[in-house]
Backbone as a chain_set.jsonl record, in Angstrom:
{"seq": "MKTILRTTALALVGSLLFNSIVRGQGNNATYMGGSTKDRDFPGAKTKVDGILRTGDSSALKFEFKLKKEIKTYAIPYDRIIDIEYGQKAGRRVGAAIATAVLLAPVGLFLLFSKKRKHYVTIGYRDAEEKEQVAVFELDKNDIRMTLSIIETRSGKKIEYQDEEAKKSGRGN", "coords": {"N": [[-121.093, -82.333, 22.33], [-119.732, -84.778, 22.124], [-119.001, -84.824, 19.457], [-117.163, -82.65, 19.337], [-115.188, -83.667, 20.896], [-114.471, -85.907, 19.493], [-113.609, -84.85, 17.092], [-111.404, -83.344, 17.963], [-109.844, -85.422, 18.889], [-109.257, -86.83, 16.492], [-107.91, -84.866, 14.958], [-105.613, -84.658, 16.674], [-104.505, -87.248, 16.342], [-104.158, -87.239, 13.669], [-102.231, -85.091, 13.371], [-100.099, -86.279, 14.749], [-99.479, -88.461, 13.127], [-98.925, -87.125, 10.733], [-96.624, -85.725, 11.578], [-94.817, -87.706, 12.014], [-94.499, -88.811, 9.496], [-93.515, -86.558, 8.102], [-91.142, -86.227, 9.39], [-89.619, -88.308, 8.449], [-88.987, -90.824, 9.59], [-87.357, -90.178, 11.716], [-85.434, -89.434, 14.666], [-84.76, -87.366, 17.35], [-81.37, -86.964, 18.298], [-78.131, -87.366, 19.708], [-74.912, -86.928, 18.657], [-72.279, -88.331, 20.228], [-69.583, -88.846, 20.161], [-66.71, -90.21, 18.397], [-64.704, -92.161, 16.149], [-64.198, -90.698, 13.912], [-64.702, -88.021, 14.272], [-63.249, -85.526, 14.148], [-62.946, -85.468, 11.362], [-65.522, -85.767, 10.236], [-67.055, -83.962, 11.635], [-66.114, -81.327, 11.742], [-64.746, -78.776, 13.725], [-66.767, -78.975, 15.694], [-68.253, -78.958, 18.82], [-68.03, -80.768, 21.929], [-70.132, -82.554, 21.721], [-72.768, -83.345, 19.259], [-75.874, -82.164, 18.264], [-78.689, -83.509, 16.588], [-80.681, -85.124, 14.107], [-81.457, -88.536, 13.97], [-81.893, -90.474, 11.225], [-83.779, -93.198, 10.074], [-85.105, -93.998, 7.98], [-84.006, -94.314, 5.289], [-83.283, -97.069, 3.33], [-80.702, -97.94, 2.797], [-78.748, -96.701, 4.301], [-77.908, -95.442, 7.635], [-78.706, -92.373, 8.744], [-77.375, -89.322, 9.988], [-78.483, -86.288, 10.58], [-77.396, -82.954, 10.985], [-76.643, -79.625, 12.152], [-74.128, -77.477, 11.369], [-72.197, -74.73, 11.773], [-74.237, -73.089, 10.594], [-75.039, -74.685, 8.496], [-76.75, -77.366, 7.156], [-75.793, -80.742, 7.437], [-74.999, -84.088, 6.544], [-74.347, -87.142, 8.067], [-73.447, -90.254, 7.227], [-73.959, -93.803, 7.635], [-73.56, -96.576, 6.001], [-75.824, -99.446, 6.025], [-74.877, -101.91, 5.236], [-72.26, -101.868, 5.882], [-71.867, -101.943, 8.533], [-70.39, -103.306, 11.325], [-70.662, -104.024, 14.052], [-73.193, -103.547, 16.738], [-73.844, -101.913, 19.65], [-75.656, -101.566, 22.655], [-76.277, -99.633, 25.402], [-76.803, -98.312, 28.74], [-76.66, -95.317, 30.975], [-77.105, -94.664, 34.172], [-78.315, -92.06, 36.281], [-78.674, -89.913, 39.155], [-81.463, -87.722, 39.815], [-80.557, -85.096, 40.762], [-80.421, -82.235, 40.437], [-83.058, -81.634, 39.636], [-84.363, -82.573, 41.91], [-83.466, -80.815, 43.919], [-84.431, -78.38, 42.957], [-87.231, -78.883, 43.034], [-87.474, -79.512, 45.681], [-87.058, -77.089, 46.917], [-89.346, -75.684, 46.058], [-91.595, -77.294, 46.706], [-90.87, -78.808, 49.007], [-90.957, -81.759, 50.722], [-91.756, -83.31, 48.462], [-89.843, -83.014, 46.561], [-87.747, -84.502, 47.55], [-88.25, -87.057, 46.941], [-87.663, -87.31, 44.225], [-84.888, -87.696, 44.392], [-84.657, -90.323, 44.754], [-85.312, -91.405, 42.379], [-84.265, -92.515, 39.147], [-82.585, -91.209, 36.274], [-82.14, -92.291, 32.981], [-79.689, -92.485, 30.519], [-79.571, -93.235, 27.03], [-77.466, -95.077, 25.028], [-76.191, -95.792, 21.835], [-73.806, -97.605, 20.208], [-72.017, -97.797, 17.251], [-70.16, -99.813, 15.237], [-68.316, -99.651, 12.308], [-67.08, -100.121, 8.845], [-65.352, -97.852, 6.979], [-65.165, -96.127, 3.717], [-62.584, -96.596, 2.98], [-62.009, -99.017, 4.013], [-61.326, -99.038, 6.641], [-61.769, -99.529, 10.155], [-64.299, -97.979, 11.998], [-66.013, -95.993, 14.62], [-69.017, -94.894, 16.003], [-70.832, -93.043, 18.361], [-74.093, -92.649, 19.599], [-76.525, -90.809, 21.468], [-79.655, -91.424, 22.434], [-83.294, -90.654, 22.757], [-85.299, -92.051, 25.331], [-87.865, -92.875, 24.544], [-87.499, -93.455, 21.843], [-85.69, -95.446, 21.516], [-86.216, -98.345, 21.385], [-87.539, -98.768, 18.803], [-85.709, -97.648, 17.052], [-83.342, -99.3, 17.492], [-84.432, -101.729, 16.619], [-84.795, -101.221, 13.917], [-82.251, -100.672, 12.96], [-80.834, -103.098, 13.517], [-82.364, -104.933, 11.942], [-81.961, -103.884, 9.299], [-79.135, -103.806, 9.085], [-78.455, -106.523, 9.605], [-77.097, -107.337, 11.72], [-76.78, -108.549, 15.065], [-77.744, -106.978, 18.048], [-75.578, -106.168, 20.75], [-75.947, -106.139, 24.088], [-75.089, -104.178, 26.866], [-75.568, -104.89, 29.513], [-77.939, -106.693, 31.707], [-79.997, -104.883, 32.32], [-79.953, -103.046, 30.273], [-80.705, -104.804, 28.197], [-83.319, -105.488, 28.801], [-84.525, -102.955, 28.617], [-83.948, -102.208, 25.966], [-85.233, -104.23, 24.507], [-87.759, -104.272, 25.514], [-88.708, -106.016, 27.399]], "CA": [[-119.868, -82.525, 23.099], [-119.008, -85.933, 21.622], [-118.501, -84.362, 18.187], [-115.948, -81.914, 19.593], [-114.128, -84.602, 21.461], [-113.965, -86.817, 18.449], [-112.789, -83.987, 16.056], [-110.078, -83.069, 18.614], [-109.004, -86.651, 18.918], [-108.851, -87.115, 15.121], [-106.974, -83.868, 14.717], [-104.412, -85.015, 17.368], [-103.873, -88.397, 15.71], [-103.65, -86.776, 12.292], [-101.068, -84.316, 13.502], [-98.986, -87.09, 15.138], [-99.097, -89.215, 11.981], [-98.311, -86.188, 9.79], [-95.364, -85.378, 12.083], [-93.834, -88.838, 11.868], [-94.268, -88.916, 8.082], [-92.584, -85.443, 7.702], [-89.81, -86.421, 9.976], [-88.967, -89.368, 7.765], [-88.625, -91.724, 10.524], [-86.108, -89.617, 12.339], [-85.522, -89.124, 16.017], [-83.794, -86.421, 18.016], [-80.226, -87.764, 18.802], [-76.874, -86.57, 19.926], [-73.611, -87.606, 18.35], [-71.456, -88.111, 21.454], [-68.205, -88.888, 19.724], [-66.477, -91.393, 17.579], [-63.32, -92.158, 15.601], [-64.1, -89.73, 12.714], [-65.28, -86.777, 14.818], [-62.605, -84.344, 13.519], [-63.127, -85.37, 9.972], [-66.945, -85.537, 9.819], [-67.732, -82.849, 12.364], [-64.951, -80.302, 11.961], [-65.149, -77.538, 14.574], [-67.922, -79.224, 16.522], [-68.06, -79.035, 20.332], [-67.853, -82.181, 22.328], [-71.203, -83.396, 21.171], [-73.56, -82.667, 18.13], [-77.244, -82.476, 18.266], [-79.284, -83.547, 15.243], [-81.671, -86.132, 13.876], [-80.971, -89.806, 13.428], [-82.905, -90.864, 10.314], [-83.622, -94.575, 9.818], [-86.073, -94.129, 6.808], [-83.36, -94.772, 4.15], [-83.088, -98.538, 3.531], [-79.331, -98.311, 2.506], [-77.819, -96.023, 5.316], [-78.359, -94.757, 8.77], [-78.267, -91.005, 8.48], [-77.473, -88.319, 11.022], [-78.472, -84.865, 10.092], [-77.056, -81.971, 12.047], [-76.416, -78.323, 11.762], [-72.84, -77.136, 11.815], [-71.885, -73.453, 11.134], [-75.4, -72.647, 9.821], [-75.162, -75.451, 7.266], [-77.139, -78.704, 7.421], [-74.917, -81.713, 6.935], [-75.447, -85.534, 6.794], [-73.309, -88.174, 8.414], [-74.153, -91.526, 6.861], [-73.297, -95.133, 7.848], [-74.313, -97.624, 5.174], [-76.111, -100.532, 6.853], [-74.003, -103.133, 4.849], [-70.884, -101.623, 6.381], [-71.95, -101.958, 9.974], [-69.73, -104.498, 11.906], [-71.403, -104.342, 15.309], [-74.064, -102.567, 17.326], [-73.937, -102.211, 20.984], [-76.634, -100.726, 23.343], [-76.13, -99.43, 26.844], [-77.432, -97.19, 29.515], [-76.009, -94.746, 32.002], [-78.059, -94.17, 35.151], [-77.895, -91.007, 37.2], [-79.774, -89.347, 39.998], [-82.012, -86.384, 39.435], [-80.164, -84.183, 41.908], [-80.863, -80.982, 40.126], [-84.519, -81.603, 39.726], [-84.789, -82.795, 43.24], [-83.188, -79.646, 44.665], [-85.403, -77.324, 42.575], [-88.579, -79.273, 43.47], [-87.48, -79.396, 47.1], [-87.22, -75.672, 47.256], [-90.648, -75.216, 45.861], [-92.567, -78.238, 47.313], [-90.243, -79.403, 50.103], [-90.831, -83.23, 50.718], [-91.999, -84.037, 47.213], [-88.563, -82.994, 45.829], [-86.82, -85.554, 48.029], [-88.611, -88.427, 46.302], [-86.887, -87.295, 43.008], [-83.629, -88.217, 44.541], [-84.762, -91.806, 44.671], [-85.604, -91.782, 40.97], [-83.048, -92.287, 38.188], [-82.756, -90.898, 34.8], [-81.285, -93.064, 32.208], [-79.267, -92.042, 29.17], [-79.51, -94.418, 26.218], [-76.369, -94.954, 24.079], [-76.028, -96.783, 20.784], [-72.404, -97.52, 19.639], [-72.114, -98.545, 16.085], [-68.883, -100.043, 14.617], [-68.466, -100.03, 10.815], [-65.972, -99.972, 7.934], [-65.63, -96.649, 6.041], [-64.9, -96.363, 2.294], [-61.22, -97.032, 2.79], [-62.008, -100.155, 4.799], [-60.849, -98.757, 8.097], [-62.837, -99.664, 11.144], [-64.669, -96.713, 12.614], [-67.027, -96.138, 15.553], [-69.842, -93.693, 16.21], [-71.689, -93.183, 19.589], [-75.189, -91.755, 19.656], [-77.463, -90.767, 22.602], [-81.108, -91.386, 21.878], [-84.317, -90.507, 23.728], [-85.809, -93.38, 25.811], [-89.059, -93.242, 23.614], [-87.159, -93.787, 20.516], [-84.62, -96.507, 21.46], [-86.637, -99.719, 20.811], [-87.803, -98.73, 17.4], [-84.396, -97.375, 16.337], [-82.499, -100.496, 17.569], [-84.988, -102.79, 15.705], [-84.561, -100.907, 12.491], [-80.802, -100.791, 12.763], [-80.616, -104.501, 13.56], [-83.02, -105.547, 10.842], [-81.353, -103.39, 8.062], [-77.782, -104.305, 8.997], [-78.338, -107.858, 9.698], [-76.227, -107.653, 12.89], [-77.419, -108.67, 16.342], [-77.315, -106.017, 19.004], [-75.011, -106.604, 21.949], [-76.42, -105.377, 25.183], [-74.008, -104.029, 27.931], [-76.014, -105.607, 30.631], [-79.4, -107.181, 31.636], [-80.96, -103.849, 32.413], [-79.989, -102.542, 28.898], [-81.344, -105.785, 27.454], [-84.689, -105.268, 29.115], [-85.031, -101.682, 28.12], [-83.808, -102.298, 24.548], [-86.103, -105.154, 23.822], [-89.054, -103.984, 25.988], [-89.15, -107.121, 28.14]], "C": [[-118.99, -83.618, 22.463], [-118.382, -85.604, 20.216], [-117.131, -83.533, 18.357], [-114.827, -82.75, 20.12], [-113.604, -85.488, 20.317], [-113.201, -86.092, 17.49], [-111.518, -83.689, 16.647], [-109.247, -84.338, 18.548], [-108.464, -86.975, 17.558], [-107.789, -86.077, 14.739], [-105.621, -84.167, 15.343], [-103.665, -86.138, 16.724], [-103.377, -88.077, 14.333], [-102.337, -86.053, 12.465], [-99.814, -85.233, 13.811], [-98.548, -87.874, 13.902], [-98.4, -88.289, 10.982], [-96.789, -85.913, 10.257], [-94.373, -86.519, 11.876], [-93.536, -89.051, 10.388], [-93.273, -87.857, 7.581], [-91.137, -85.675, 8.21], [-89.013, -87.458, 9.276], [-88.285, -90.34, 8.652], [-87.287, -91.314, 11.187], [-86.361, -89.369, 13.864], [-84.376, -88.2, 16.557], [-82.595, -87.329, 18.583], [-79.034, -86.769, 18.959], [-75.651, -87.477, 19.581], [-72.596, -87.388, 19.473], [-70.004, -88.112, 21.204], [-68.025, -90.196, 18.807], [-65.025, -91.215, 16.965], [-63.142, -91.189, 14.449], [-64.623, -88.338, 13.026], [-64.644, -85.554, 14.163], [-62.802, -84.258, 11.974], [-64.591, -85.162, 9.516], [-67.604, -84.445, 10.483], [-66.751, -81.85, 12.715], [-65.429, -79.031, 12.778], [-66.294, -77.774, 15.504], [-67.391, -79.34, 17.947], [-67.961, -80.486, 20.681], [-68.977, -83.157, 21.92], [-72.058, -82.654, 20.216], [-74.94, -83.098, 18.224], [-77.833, -82.575, 16.841], [-80.463, -84.563, 15.348], [-81.202, -87.352, 13.266], [-82.129, -90.321, 12.514], [-82.757, -92.442, 9.903], [-84.555, -94.963, 8.562], [-85.379, -94.641, 5.507], [-82.977, -96.267, 4.353], [-81.514, -98.896, 3.304], [-78.39, -97.678, 3.542], [-78.506, -95.374, 6.412], [-77.874, -93.332, 8.601], [-78.437, -90.095, 9.666], [-77.401, -86.983, 10.533], [-78.241, -83.909, 11.194], [-76.721, -80.626, 11.353], [-75.031, -77.948, 12.29], [-72.488, -75.822, 10.997], [-72.939, -73.066, 10.291], [-75.577, -73.459, 8.615], [-75.677, -76.816, 7.767], [-76.347, -79.773, 6.754], [-75.51, -83.083, 7.283], [-74.231, -86.407, 7.056], [-73.925, -89.447, 8.124], [-73.319, -92.758, 7.147], [-74.196, -96.094, 7.093], [-74.485, -98.894, 6.086], [-75.236, -101.797, 6.567], [-72.611, -102.937, 5.254], [-70.723, -101.711, 7.93], [-71.277, -103.385, 10.403], [-70.507, -105.018, 13.167], [-72.18, -103.245, 15.891], [-74.021, -102.914, 18.854], [-74.818, -101.125, 21.701], [-76.292, -100.738, 24.843], [-76.764, -98.311, 27.471], [-76.446, -96.662, 30.46], [-77.01, -94.272, 32.943], [-77.52, -93.059, 35.984], [-78.983, -90.537, 38.082], [-80.249, -88.015, 39.552], [-81.797, -85.378, 40.44], [-80.645, -82.754, 41.568], [-82.314, -80.753, 40.207], [-85.038, -81.759, 41.139], [-84.481, -81.508, 44.17], [-84.217, -78.54, 44.329], [-86.755, -77.683, 43.114], [-88.625, -79.124, 45.03], [-87.685, -77.973, 47.633], [-88.651, -75.16, 47.171], [-91.695, -76.056, 46.617], [-92.057, -79.167, 48.349], [-90.186, -80.94, 49.978], [-90.914, -83.919, 49.356], [-90.694, -84.014, 46.396], [-87.505, -84.083, 46.325], [-87.059, -86.874, 47.346], [-87.89, -88.421, 44.95], [-85.463, -87.84, 43.159], [-83.516, -89.702, 44.49], [-84.943, -92.348, 43.252], [-84.318, -91.604, 40.198], [-83.4, -91.854, 36.87], [-81.635, -91.687, 34.115], [-80.977, -92.407, 30.837], [-79.104, -93.274, 28.33], [-78.436, -94.287, 25.101], [-76.335, -96.132, 23.082], [-74.608, -96.594, 20.119], [-72.479, -98.449, 18.378], [-70.581, -98.649, 15.432], [-69.145, -100.337, 13.184], [-67.115, -99.729, 10.1], [-66.314, -98.805, 7.052], [-65.172, -97.051, 4.61], [-63.474, -96.907, 2.137], [-60.926, -98.316, 3.603], [-61.517, -100.178, 6.123], [-62.046, -98.877, 9.057], [-63.028, -98.304, 11.9], [-65.715, -96.979, 13.686], [-67.772, -94.834, 15.678], [-70.794, -94.033, 17.43], [-72.846, -92.131, 19.571], [-75.957, -91.905, 20.95], [-78.794, -90.658, 21.901], [-82.074, -91.241, 23.081], [-84.831, -91.835, 24.124], [-87.018, -93.808, 25.036], [-88.735, -93.718, 22.307], [-86.226, -95.136, 20.363], [-85.049, -97.822, 20.845], [-86.781, -99.699, 19.393], [-86.495, -98.59, 16.579], [-83.477, -98.659, 16.436], [-83.028, -101.603, 16.658], [-84.762, -102.516, 14.274], [-83.073, -101.13, 12.166], [-80.382, -102.301, 12.586], [-81.135, -105.177, 12.342], [-82.187, -105.138, 9.51], [-79.911, -103.789, 7.98], [-77.514, -105.745, 9.055], [-77.405, -108.31, 10.816], [-77.044, -107.66, 14.146], [-76.823, -107.619, 17.274], [-76.703, -106.719, 20.255], [-75.4, -105.609, 22.996], [-75.301, -105.297, 26.354], [-74.335, -104.881, 29.148], [-77.46, -105.979, 30.599], [-80.318, -106.079, 31.638], [-81.064, -103.131, 31.018], [-80.848, -103.478, 27.992], [-82.884, -105.614, 27.573], [-85.269, -103.958, 28.509], [-85.042, -101.636, 26.58], [-84.88, -103.119, 23.825], [-87.662, -105.033, 24.383], [-89.662, -105.138, 26.89], [-89.4, -106.625, 29.61]], "O": [[-117.781, -83.477, 22.279], [-117.309, -86.113, 19.894], [-116.158, -83.724, 17.628], [-113.656, -82.536, 19.805], [-112.406, -85.759, 20.229], [-112.178, -86.606, 17.037], [-110.521, -83.752, 15.929], [-108.071, -84.303, 18.186], [-107.303, -87.368, 17.451], [-106.772, -86.497, 14.187], [-104.588, -83.982, 14.7], [-102.447, -86.097, 16.547], [-102.339, -88.561, 13.883], [-101.384, -86.373, 11.755], [-98.716, -85.045, 13.287], [-97.348, -87.954, 13.639], [-97.361, -88.662, 10.437], [-95.866, -85.884, 9.444], [-93.2, -86.278, 11.59], [-92.419, -89.439, 10.048], [-92.362, -88.133, 6.802], [-90.133, -85.37, 7.566], [-87.8, -87.512, 9.476], [-87.107, -90.643, 8.467], [-86.288, -92.033, 11.184], [-87.506, -89.108, 14.236], [-83.206, -88.327, 16.195], [-82.846, -88.326, 19.259], [-78.973, -85.642, 18.466], [-75.434, -88.561, 20.123], [-72.104, -86.268, 19.613], [-69.24, -87.469, 21.925], [-68.906, -91.012, 18.537], [-64.299, -90.264, 17.252], [-62.011, -90.899, 14.059], [-64.947, -87.571, 12.119], [-65.341, -84.659, 13.685], [-62.821, -83.179, 11.382], [-64.849, -84.466, 8.534], [-68.637, -83.976, 10.005], [-66.56, -81.539, 13.89], [-66.419, -78.379, 12.446], [-66.781, -76.805, 16.086], [-66.262, -79.755, 18.206], [-67.821, -81.338, 19.804], [-68.79, -84.367, 21.799], [-72.117, -81.427, 20.298], [-75.208, -84.299, 18.262], [-77.477, -81.768, 15.981], [-81.084, -84.807, 16.383], [-80.613, -87.328, 12.185], [-83.228, -90.571, 13.01], [-81.693, -92.863, 9.448], [-84.703, -96.135, 8.217], [-86.025, -95.311, 4.7], [-82.434, -96.656, 5.387], [-81.099, -100.018, 3.595], [-77.252, -98.141, 3.63], [-79.576, -94.795, 6.223], [-76.691, -93.128, 8.331], [-79.496, -90.074, 10.294], [-76.342, -86.537, 10.092], [-78.843, -84.039, 12.26], [-76.547, -80.55, 10.137], [-74.764, -78.07, 13.486], [-72.484, -75.81, 9.766], [-72.606, -72.672, 9.173], [-76.244, -72.982, 7.697], [-75.107, -77.371, 8.705], [-76.224, -79.722, 5.531], [-76.367, -83.226, 8.154], [-73.236, -86.377, 6.33], [-74.933, -89.753, 8.76], [-72.108, -92.758, 6.927], [-75.341, -96.378, 7.445], [-73.567, -99.35, 6.767], [-74.914, -102.592, 7.449], [-71.79, -103.813, 4.981], [-69.639, -101.575, 8.498], [-71.613, -104.441, 9.866], [-70.907, -106.174, 13.3], [-71.898, -102.082, 15.602], [-74.151, -104.074, 19.244], [-74.727, -99.938, 21.387], [-76.052, -101.793, 25.43], [-77.241, -97.404, 26.79], [-75.48, -97.349, 30.791], [-77.81, -93.44, 32.517], [-76.352, -93.102, 36.372], [-80.154, -90.755, 37.769], [-79.491, -87.247, 38.958], [-82.758, -84.815, 40.964], [-81.257, -82.129, 42.434], [-82.766, -79.769, 40.792], [-86.037, -81.146, 41.516], [-85.242, -81.235, 45.098], [-84.778, -77.878, 45.202], [-87.413, -76.789, 43.647], [-89.624, -78.693, 45.606], [-88.369, -77.723, 48.626], [-89.127, -74.377, 47.993], [-92.642, -75.466, 47.137], [-92.667, -80.206, 48.602], [-89.396, -81.412, 49.16], [-90.267, -84.936, 49.107], [-90.467, -84.929, 45.604], [-86.575, -84.473, 45.62], [-86.155, -87.697, 47.203], [-87.506, -89.51, 44.523], [-84.89, -88.375, 42.209], [-82.457, -90.272, 44.227], [-84.763, -93.532, 42.969], [-83.458, -90.769, 40.477], [-84.496, -92.144, 36.392], [-80.478, -91.755, 34.528], [-81.845, -91.88, 30.141], [-78.567, -94.274, 28.806], [-78.564, -93.377, 24.282], [-76.438, -97.298, 23.464], [-74.308, -95.541, 19.557], [-72.898, -99.606, 18.412], [-69.929, -97.638, 15.169], [-70.025, -101.122, 12.831], [-66.181, -99.174, 10.678], [-67.388, -98.742, 6.454], [-64.835, -98.21, 4.369], [-63.222, -97.643, 1.183], [-59.77, -98.657, 3.849], [-61.3, -101.239, 6.708], [-63.148, -98.397, 8.793], [-62.088, -97.64, 12.338], [-66.282, -98.072, 13.705], [-67.192, -93.768, 15.474], [-71.423, -95.088, 17.505], [-72.611, -90.923, 19.534], [-76.042, -93.009, 21.489], [-78.995, -89.916, 20.939], [-81.768, -91.619, 24.212], [-84.81, -92.738, 23.287], [-87.216, -95.01, 24.86], [-89.569, -94.343, 21.652], [-86.072, -95.748, 19.306], [-84.403, -98.361, 19.946], [-86.195, -100.555, 18.73], [-86.244, -99.293, 15.6], [-82.885, -99.014, 15.417], [-82.263, -102.32, 16.013], [-84.558, -103.432, 13.478], [-82.745, -101.743, 11.15], [-79.685, -102.673, 11.642], [-80.401, -105.955, 11.731], [-81.794, -106.014, 8.741], [-79.452, -104.1, 6.881], [-76.459, -106.196, 8.609], [-76.979, -109.463, 10.876], [-77.943, -106.831, 14.285], [-75.614, -107.389, 17.306], [-77.236, -107.715, 20.743], [-75.218, -104.402, 22.837], [-74.7, -106.312, 26.706], [-73.455, -105.514, 29.73], [-78.169, -105.665, 29.643], [-81.384, -106.201, 31.035], [-82.142, -102.669, 30.644], [-81.608, -103.009, 27.145], [-83.613, -105.602, 26.581], [-86.375, -103.934, 27.971], [-85.974, -101.119, 25.964], [-85.352, -102.783, 22.739], [-88.612, -105.581, 23.823], [-90.871, -105.227, 27.106], [-89.797, -107.414, 30.468]]}, "num_chains": 1, "name": "protein.A"}
C-alpha cells in the first residue's frame, strides 16, 4: 500500500513540475483593456483571455488567440514606467442562489463570502516613446509570483491601491 501511495505522490509531483516547465512560467490571464487595444487586439471583444508569460527575461508576454491565430503582446521590462496592483471584491450571489436551491441554509453562507478579482495595471513606453497602459486580471493563486517577477525584472516598485491589496500581493 505504501508503494502505491508513494508512486502516486511522485507521479503527481512530477506532472505538476512538468506542467510548470511546459507552460514556461505562464499563468492564465485576461487582458481587460488598455490604450493600445484597437491596435494590438484588433476585432477583440471587451476582454481577451490568454496566458501571461514571465519566463522571458527581457519582456512580459501575453499570448492569446485571435481569429484562430496565436499572437503575442509583449511589454519589454525596461520600458515599464509603473506597476499597480488592486483588487475588486464582489459577493458570490450567483453561487449562493444555486447552492441555496440545492442545500438551502448552506447557500446563504456564500452570501457572506467575497470573491476577489486581482488586477495588474502596467504603464510603459512603446517603441514611439508614447506612454501606454495595459490592464490584466490574474488568478489569485498566481498573483504573488507574477508581481514579484515583474517587479524584479522591471526594477519598478509595485504601487498597491489599498492595504487589502498590499496584504494579498505581498502575502502578509
